[in-house]
N, C-alpha and C positions, 0 to 999 in steps of 0.2 A: 506075804506072798511074792514071789520072784515074777517079774515081767518075761521068764521064760517060761512058765506054767500056761499051757495051750487053753485059748478060750474055745469054748464050745456055744452052740445055740441050737436050741429045738424047740419046738413049739410047745405050749404049757400043758401042763397036766393037772387034774384033778388032785393028785397027790402033791402038788404043789401049793396048796391052799393056805398051807401053816406058814410057809415063808413068805407069801405074798401079804398076810395077813400082819406079819410080823413088819413088814416094809410099812404096809398103809396105816399101821398104828403108831408109828414113829414119826413124830412131828418133824424131825431133822429132814425125813425122807419124803415127806407130804409138803414141806413148806411152800416150795416154789412148782409142785405138781400140777397144780390146776384141778385138783380134786374135785368133782362137783358130785354129790352123793346125798341122798337121803339118809343114809345110814350112819351111825355111830360106833356100833361095834366092829373092829376089824375083821372078824372073821365074815361079817356080813359084806362090808366093802371089799374082801378080797374074791367072794365068790361073785358080787357083782363085776368087778375087774375082769374075771376070769371068762364070765359071761359074754363082757364087751370084746375082750381079746379073741374068742371064738366066732363071735356074728361077724367082726370085721372082716374076719380071713374068708367065713363062708360067702358074705355078700361080695367079696374082693375090695372093699371100701379101704381096707388097711391092712395091716399085718404085724402082730406084735410075737417077740420072740423071748424064751427064759433065755438068760446068760449065764452059764456055768464057769466056774474057776474049780479046777482041779476037780471036776465033776460035782460039785456042789452049786445050788441057786445061789449066784450073788446079786443079780437085780434081770433089769427088763431093757429093752431097746424096741422100739416100734415105729410105725408111722400109721396115720390115720386121717381121718377127714380128706380122703380123697376126692379132688377137685378136677372133674373130667374136661372143663374148660383149657386148663393149663396143664393138664397131665402133672398135676402135682399132691403132694401130701404133706401133713405135719409131722414133724419129727417128737417123738416124747422117749423119755429114759428113766430109771431109778435103780438105783445101788444100794445096797444095805451098807450101813457106816463101817462095819468091820471093814469094809473094802475101799474106801475113800484113801485117796492122796496116793495112789498107786499106779495113776495112769491108766487104769483098767476100761472105764468107759472111754476115753481116747481110743485104745486099740480095739475097744469092741464097735463102736461107731463105724472106724475105718474098714474093719473087716465084714461087718455087718450091709452097711449100707449098697453095696453094690450089687448084692442079691436083692435088696428091697426096689432098687431102680429095675432092674430086669423083671422080677415078679410082678409088679404093678406097670411095669412100662413106663415110667416116671420120666418126666423132662426135669423136674425139680423136686427136693425138698426143702420145707419151710422150717423155721423153728423161732418160736417166740417166749423171751426171756424176760423176767422182770431185770432192772437196771441195779440192782441190790445183789441179785445172783449171780457175783463174780465168777465163780467156778464154773458154772455152765457158759459164760460168755466166753471164757478163757478155752473151755474144750472145745466150743464151736469155732473159735477162730484158728486153732491149732489144726482143727479136721479139716480146715480149707472152705469152711463158711465164710459167705461175705456178708458184712453188715449193712443192711440197708435203709435203717432208719429207726426212729423213735414214733411210737403210736401211743400219744398222751392219753392216760387216764381211758383206754378203751375197753377195759373190763373189769367187772368186779370180782374181788375174793372176799366173800364174806359181806360186810356191810361198806368196806371201800373199795374205791375205783383205784385201779393200779395201772401204770404205764407197762408197756411192753416193747422191747429192742426186737425187731423183726431181722434174721439172718435167713440166707438162702444158700442153696447149694446145686449148682445145675450138672446134668446127667455128664457133660464133657469136661467138668472139672472135679469129677471123680479120681482120687489117687489110685495108682495100680498097688 
């Protein structure tokens, strides 16, 4: 798909469950997603994700939206874990593999973030990325995020401890 195809964003719908399940059932998508769930069935995980997206918006603790490419659900972008001390939230995103390598998520983040900053009155957005996740590190750097450092073995993924790179973007650093 061409970079000239317009990206659209909308709140998630119940009818998006099959595509969310497709994404959550694909180990390539969830490898670095940090998904914590008691479920193993992609359909159950998808419903849990959808319920979480809705709860975040309802409680003003975050906001996730569906990313549409040519009218088709291609992925998601969102902020969550709102911290009222720093007026900050954490960035998350996923993209179906069909759309990888096209610069789509970079375009999406650059287009979507100003609305998230405004909606939640954020001062900053942070992102945590495993050091091996080179595409996401490149994406964040290109989108203007600043690398703040390495948090060594600070979280668990299954039974192993992983380190996370921390990136941030301040409201006055948003690109027009």
